[in-house]
C-alpha positions as CSV (number, residue, x, y, z in Angstrom):
1,X,179.4,123.9,38.1
2,X,179.0,126.7,35.6
3,X,175.9,128.0,33.9
4,X,173.9,125.8,31.6
5,X,173.2,127.6,28.4
6,X,170.6,126.2,25.9
7,X,168.5,127.9,23.2
8,X,165.2,126.5,24.6
9,X,162.5,125.9,25.0
10,X,162.6,123.9,28.2
11,X,159.7,121.8,29.3
12,X,159.3,119.9,32.6
13,X,156.6,117.3,32.2
14,X,156.7,115.9,35.8
15,X,154.8,112.6,36.0
16,X,152.8,113.2,32.8
17,X,154.9,110.6,30.8
18,X,152.2,107.9,31.1
19,X,152.1,104.9,28.8
20,X,148.8,104.9,26.9
21,X,147.0,102.5,24.5
22,X,145.7,103.8,21.1
23,X,142.4,104.8,22.7
24,X,144.3,107.2,25.0
25,X,143.7,105.2,28.2
26,X,146.5,105.3,30.7
27,X,147.9,101.7,31.1
28,X,151.0,102.5,33.1
29,X,151.5,105.6,35.2
30,X,154.7,107.5,35.2
31,X,156.5,106.6,38.5
32,X,158.3,109.9,38.7
33,X,158.4,110.7,42.4
34,X,160.7,113.7,41.7
35,X,158.1,115.4,39.6
36,X,158.3,118.8,41.3
37,X,157.4,121.6,41.8
38,X,160.7,123.0,40.5
39,X,162.8,125.1,42.8
40,X,165.0,127.9,41.4
41,X,167.8,129.6,43.2
42,X,167.0,133.3,43.7
43,X,164.0,133.1,41.3
44,X,163.8,133.8,37.5
45,X,164.1,136.7,35.1
46,X,162.8,137.9,31.8
47,X,165.5,138.3,29.2
48,X,165.8,141.7,27.5
49,X,165.3,140.8,23.8
50,X,166.7,144.1,22.6
51,X,170.2,143.5,23.6
52,X,172.7,141.1,22.0
53,X,173.1,137.8,23.9
54,X,176.8,136.9,24.5
55,X,176.3,133.2,24.6
56,X,180.0,132.5,24.8
57,X,180.5,134.9,27.7
58,X,177.9,133.8,30.2
59,X,179.4,130.9,32.1
60,X,182.0,132.3,34.5
61,X,181.0,135.9,34.0
62,X,178.8,138.2,36.1
63,X,176.3,140.8,35.0
64,X,176.3,140.2,31.2
65,X,172.7,139.1,30.4
66,X,170.3,142.1,30.9
67,X,167.0,141.0,32.3
68,X,164.0,142.1,34.3
69,X,163.7,140.3,37.6
70,X,160.4,138.3,37.8
71,X,158.9,138.6,41.3
72,X,155.9,136.4,41.6
73,X,153.6,136.9,44.6
74,X,154.6,134.5,47.4
75,X,151.9,133.4,49.8
76,X,153.3,134.3,53.2
77,X,150.3,133.6,55.4
78,X,146.8,132.2,54.6
79,X,145.1,131.3,57.8
80,X,142.1,132.1,60.1
81,X,143.7,133.2,63.3
82,X,142.2,132.0,66.6
83,X,140.4,134.7,68.6
84,X,142.6,137.1,70.5
85,X,143.1,136.3,74.2
86,X,144.4,138.2,77.2
87,X,145.3,135.2,79.4
88,X,145.5,132.2,77.0
89,X,149.3,131.9,77.4
90,X,149.5,132.4,81.2
91,X,146.7,133.0,83.6
92,X,146.6,136.0,85.9
93,X,149.0,135.6,88.8
94,X,151.4,137.5,91.1
95,X,155.0,137.7,89.8
96,X,158.4,137.0,91.4
97,X,161.6,138.4,90.2
98,X,163.5,135.9,88.0
99,X,160.7,133.2,88.3
100,X,159.0,132.2,85.1
101,X,155.3,132.6,85.0
102,X,153.2,129.4,84.8
103,X,152.2,128.7,81.2
104,X,149.0,127.1,80.1
105,X,149.0,123.3,80.4
106,X,147.2,120.5,78.6
107,X,144.6,120.5,81.4
108,X,143.7,124.2,80.8
109,X,143.5,124.2,77.0
110,X,141.2,122.5,74.5
111,X,143.7,121.9,71.7
112,X,141.5,123.9,69.2
113,X,144.6,125.4,67.7
114,X,144.7,128.7,69.6
115,X,147.1,127.3,72.2
116,X,148.5,123.7,72.2
117,X,151.1,122.3,74.5
118,X,154.2,120.2,74.5
119,X,155.0,120.2,70.8
120,X,158.3,118.7,69.6
121,X,160.2,121.0,67.3
122,X,163.6,121.2,65.7
123,X,165.2,124.6,66.3
124,X,166.2,126.3,63.0
125,X,169.7,125.4,61.7
126,X,171.5,125.4,58.4
127,X,170.7,121.7,57.9
128,X,167.1,120.4,57.6
129,X,166.4,118.1,60.5
130,X,170.0,118.7,61.5
131,X,169.4,119.7,65.2
132,X,168.1,117.8,68.2
133,X,164.4,117.8,68.9
134,X,163.2,120.0,71.8
135,X,159.8,120.5,73.3
136,X,158.0,123.8,72.9
137,X,155.7,124.3,76.0
138,X,153.2,126.5,74.1
139,X,152.5,126.7,70.4
140,X,150.1,129.3,68.9
141,X,147.5,128.9,66.1
142,X,148.6,125.3,65.5
143,X,147.9,123.1,62.5
144,X,146.1,123.2,59.1
145,X,143.0,121.0,60.0
146,X,141.0,119.5,62.9
147,X,139.9,116.0,63.7
148,X,137.8,113.9,66.0
149,X,140.1,111.4,67.6
150,X,139.0,108.4,69.6
151,X,141.3,106.4,71.9
152,X,142.7,103.2,70.2
153,X,140.9,104.0,66.9
154,X,143.0,104.5,63.8
155,X,140.2,106.3,62.0
156,X,139.9,110.1,62.4
157,X,137.0,112.2,61.3
158,X,138.0,115.4,59.5
159,X,136.1,118.2,57.7
160,X,137.8,117.6,54.4
161,X,140.0,114.6,53.6
162,X,141.3,116.1,50.4
163,X,143.6,118.2,52.6
164,X,145.5,114.9,53.4
165,X,147.6,112.5,51.4
166,X,148.7,108.9,52.0
167,X,152.1,109.0,53.7
168,X,151.6,112.5,55.1
169,X,153.3,112.9,58.5
170,X,151.0,114.3,61.2
171,X,151.4,115.8,64.6
172,X,148.2,115.8,66.7
173,X,148.4,117.5,70.1
174,X,146.8,116.0,73.2
175,X,146.3,112.4,72.0
176,X,149.7,110.9,72.2
177,X,149.1,109.2,75.6
178,X,146.1,108.3,77.7
179,X,146.5,111.4,79.8
180,X,146.4,113.7,76.8
181,X,149.6,115.5,77.7
182,X,151.7,114.8,74.7
183,X,151.1,114.8,70.9
184,X,150.7,111.9,68.6
185,X,153.4,111.5,65.9
186,X,151.9,109.5,63.2
187,X,151.2,109.2,59.4
188,X,148.2,109.0,57.1
189,X,147.6,105.4,56.1
190,X,144.5,105.7,54.0
191,X,141.9,108.2,52.8
192,X,138.6,106.5,53.7
193,X,136.1,108.9,52.3
194,X,135.3,112.6,52.1
195,X,135.5,113.1,55.9
196,X,137.6,110.3,57.2
197,X,141.2,109.2,57.2
198,X,143.1,106.5,59.0
199,X,146.6,106.7,60.5
200,X,149.1,103.9,60.7
201,X,148.3,101.1,63.1
202,X,151.6,101.6,65.0
203,X,150.7,105.1,66.0
204,X,147.0,105.6,66.8
205,X,145.4,108.1,69.2
206,X,145.7,107.1,72.8
207,X,143.1,109.6,74.1
208,X,139.8,110.9,72.9
209,X,139.7,114.5,71.8
210,X,137.2,116.4,69.6
211,X,138.3,118.7,68.1
212,X,142.0,118.0,67.9
213,X,144.3,120.3,66.0
214,X,146.4,118.6,63.2
215,X,149.7,119.8,61.9
216,X,152.4,118.3,59.6
217,X,155.4,116.4,60.8
218,X,159.0,116.7,59.6
219,X,159.7,113.5,57.8
220,X,158.1,112.8,54.4
221,X,158.6,109.3,53.0
222,X,159.6,107.2,51.3
223,X,163.3,107.1,52.3
224,X,165.9,104.5,52.6
225,X,164.0,103.4,55.7
226,X,160.5,103.3,54.1
227,X,158.0,105.6,55.7
228,X,159.4,106.5,59.1
229,X,157.2,108.4,61.6
230,X,157.9,112.1,62.2
231,X,159.9,113.1,65.2
232,X,158.8,116.8,65.3
233,X,156.4,119.3,63.9
234,X,157.4,121.4,60.9
235,X,155.0,123.7,59.0
236,X,156.0,122.5,55.5
237,X,154.4,120.2,52.9
238,X,156.3,118.1,50.4
239,X,156.2,118.2,46.6
240,X,158.7,115.8,45.0
241,X,162.1,116.6,46.6
242,X,160.9,120.1,47.4
243,X,159.7,121.0,50.9
244,X,157.4,124.1,50.8
245,X,156.4,126.4,53.6
246,X,152.7,125.8,54.3
247,X,151.0,129.3,54.6
248,X,148.2,127.6,56.6
249,X,150.7,126.8,59.3
250,X,153.1,129.7,59.1
251,X,151.2,132.2,61.2
252,X,153.1,133.8,64.1
253,X,151.6,136.5,66.3
254,X,152.4,139.0,69.0
255,X,151.8,138.6,72.7
256,X,150.4,140.9,75.3
257,X,150.9,141.2,79.0
258,X,147.9,142.6,81.0
259,X,148.2,144.0,84.5
260,X,145.6,144.6,87.2
261,X,144.6,147.4,89.5
262,X,147.5,148.8,91.6
263,X,150.0,146.7,89.7
264,X,153.4,148.4,89.9
265,X,154.7,147.3,86.5
266,X,158.2,146.4,85.4
267,X,160.1,144.4,82.7
268,X,159.2,141.0,81.4
269,X,161.4,138.9,79.0
270,X,159.4,136.7,76.6
271,X,161.4,133.9,75.0
272,X,160.0,131.7,72.2
273,X,160.4,130.7,68.6
274,X,159.3,132.1,65.3
275,X,157.3,130.1,62.8
276,X,160.6,128.8,61.3
277,X,161.6,127.7,64.8
278,X,164.3,130.4,65.2
279,X,164.8,131.3,68.9
280,X,163.7,134.8,69.7
281,X,163.2,137.1,72.7
282,X,161.6,140.4,73.5
283,X,161.8,142.5,76.6
284,X,158.5,144.3,77.4
285,X,158.1,147.0,80.0
286,X,154.7,147.1,81.7
287,X,153.7,150.6,82.9
288,X,151.6,149.3,85.8
289,X,147.9,149.2,86.5
290,X,145.4,147.5,84.2
291,X,147.2,148.4,81.0
292,X,148.2,146.0,78.3
293,X,151.7,146.1,76.8
294,X,152.2,144.4,73.4
295,X,155.2,142.8,71.7
296,X,156.5,144.2,68.4
297,X,158.0,140.8,67.5
298,X,155.9,137.8,66.6
299,X,156.1,134.3,68.1
300,X,154.9,130.9,67.1
301,X,156.0,129.2,70.3
302,X,156.4,130.5,73.9
303,X,159.2,129.0,76.1
304,X,159.0,131.3,79.0
305,X,157.8,134.7,80.4
306,X,160.1,135.9,83.1
307,X,159.5,139.1,85.2
308,X,162.5,141.2,86.4
309,X,160.6,142.4,89.4
310,X,158.3,141.2,92.2
311,X,154.7,142.3,92.6
312,X,151.8,140.9,94.6
313,X,149.4,142.0,91.9
314,X,148.2,139.9,89.0
315,X,149.6,139.9,85.4
316,X,148.4,137.6,82.6
317,X,149.9,136.8,79.2
318,X,147.9,136.4,76.0
319,X,147.9,136.8,72.3
320,X,147.6,140.0,70.2
321,X,146.4,140.9,66.7
322,X,149.8,141.5,65.3
323,X,151.0,139.0,62.7
324,X,154.3,138.5,60.9
325,X,155.5,137.9,57.4
326,X,157.5,134.9,56.3
327,X,160.0,137.0,54.3
328,X,161.4,140.5,54.9
329,X,158.8,143.1,54.1
330,X,160.5,146.5,53.3
331,X,158.0,148.2,51.1
332,X,154.2,148.3,51.6
333,X,153.5,148.5,47.9
334,X,155.2,145.0,47.5
335,X,152.5,143.5,49.7
336,X,149.1,142.1,48.9
337,X,147.2,141.8,52.1
338,X,143.6,140.8,52.9
339,X,141.9,140.9,56.2
340,X,138.3,139.7,56.6
341,X,137.9,139.4,52.8
342,X,138.9,143.0,52.3
343,X,142.1,144.1,50.4
344,X,144.1,146.5,52.5
345,X,144.9,149.5,50.3
346,X,146.4,151.7,53.0
347,X,149.5,151.0,55.1
348,X,147.6,151.4,58.4
349,X,148.8,148.7,60.7
350,X,151.7,147.7,58.5
351,X,155.2,148.0,60.0
352,X,158.3,147.4,57.9
353,X,161.0,145.0,58.9
354,X,163.4,146.2,61.5
355,X,166.8,146.0,59.9
356,X,168.8,146.8,63.1
357,X,172.0,144.6,63.0
358,X,172.4,142.8,65.2
359,X,168.9,142.4,66.4
360,X,168.3,142.7,70.2
361,X,165.7,141.9,72.7
362,X,164.2,145.4,72.3
363,X,164.2,145.8,68.5
364,X,161.2,145.1,66.3
365,X,160.4,142.2,64.1
366,X,163.1,141.5,61.5
367,X,160.5,140.6,58.8
368,X,157.8,143.1,59.4
369,X,154.3,142.9,60.8
370,X,150.6,143.7,60.2
371,X,148.4,144.8,63.1
372,X,144.8,144.0,62.1
373,X,142.9,145.6,65.0
374,X,143.4,147.8,68.0
375,X,144.9,144.8,69.9
376,X,148.5,145.7,69.4
377,X,151.3,148.3,70.0
378,X,150.2,150.8,67.3
379,X,146.9,151.7,69.1
380,X,144.9,151.1,65.9
381,X,145.2,148.5,63.2
382,X,144.1,148.0,59.6
383,X,140.6,147.4,60.7
384,X,138.2,147.6,63.7
385,X,137.6,143.9,63.4
386,X,139.6,141.8,65.9
387,X,140.4,138.1,65.4
388,X,137.5,135.8,66.1
389,X,138.6,132.4,64.8
390,X,136.9,129.4,66.4
391,X,136.4,125.7,65.6
392,X,133.0,124.5,64.5
393,X,132.2,121.2,62.8
394,X,135.9,120.4,62.7
395,X,136.8,123.5,60.7
396,X,138.1,126.9,61.7
397,X,135.7,129.8,60.9
398,X,136.1,133.5,61.3
399,X,138.1,136.3,59.8
400,X,140.8,135.1,57.5
401,X,144.3,136.7,57.1
402,X,146.1,136.5,53.8
403,X,149.6,138.0,53.5
404,X,151.0,138.0,50.0
405,X,154.4,139.6,49.3
406,X,156.8,140.1,46.5
407,X,160.5,140.6,46.7
408,X,162.4,143.4,45.1
409,X,165.5,142.4,43.1
410,X,167.6,143.6,46.0
411,X,165.9,141.4,48.5
412,X,166.2,138.3,46.3
413,X,169.6,138.8,44.6
414,X,171.7,140.2,47.4
415,X,170.9,137.3,49.8
416,X,173.4,134.5,50.1
417,X,173.7,131.4,52.2
418,X,176.1,133.2,54.5
419,X,174.1,136.5,54.5
420,X,170.4,135.7,54.1
421,X,169.2,138.9,55.8
422,X,168.0,140.7,52.6
423,X,165.4,138.0,52.1
424,X,164.7,136.6,55.6
425,X,165.6,139.6,57.8
426,X,168.2,139.8,60.5
427,X,168.7,136.7,62.7
428,X,166.3,137.0,65.6
429,X,167.6,137.5,69.1
């Protein structure tokens, strides 16, 4: 299909086409479920008014309408990270060559979002929901809200019910069975009041947990099958046909491996997933002793941590204060970053995307990172303030991270379906 050329203006009125009586009272709402937001391929531009517009030589031509690329700020991350931990992924233990370390389990976590377990995900592919569901053993900084769940009760107390909508698919770790070892895959049935929602009667909590982290699922109704329950977690929210990355759930962070006195050190391979559920790995070399070694790549989920040596001294695995962007970050000046309510005006702690192609297990993060405290590979971060997020009264409180970024024309316009790297970075390895 060629270019559509009109002389404007163009108005999209969404679901504002209500039928009204002479007094202006709405008597019939517009049933437009496809109202938006609109989605534009490679963004928009501002036409250069000074140059003749060749209206008959637009469709089928390339580079004939001079314009200035319009690069709005995209919200990459907007979340309060859970407090940094040195052993919240794997407790201190001796290591054996080729044997994966024992990761945290449902019995050793509290499901407050810092670390949750056994989350179904769909690894990234070129078709939405096109791949088989797999279980991620560990997911970090999970969810957009918290709730108080009671076994066999469809009603869930939350801090703010306006964060939910009827039909919204939910994934709630730790309440999917009576043992609290799997998540509940359910859907919002009603908004009861300012602090309560109900979920559908066919999928209610099977265990009592307070607080319980709450994330979004992957299937937004209605469809040809009505309102089906989700099959996996996906950090997106729906708006009409559009499915939009939720910056409250898109946070990925680095990991650290901490040794102990007399530890000999050696290589560890960390395997996991990015926030978009792309499989990724990093090989870390621990120098020995009580030192901490930090990843330069970020992870949303951890699948395994495998040592390449044997040592009868303890090592633990935890999180760091290194966080990733959702899009490729090449230039510091195209970022708009806040940490703990302060705008970051210096590039301290910021690392540009690693453009090495192909990416390897020893290259840096392909989208770029920000280290906010000393808990990371740079030695010092953007601030002396470490992450301290914790749950109180069913809400996360602590230092908030906001990562805004803009794309240069190159980053946006040179990306294609077969070569998305200018926008999304090299494919992780």
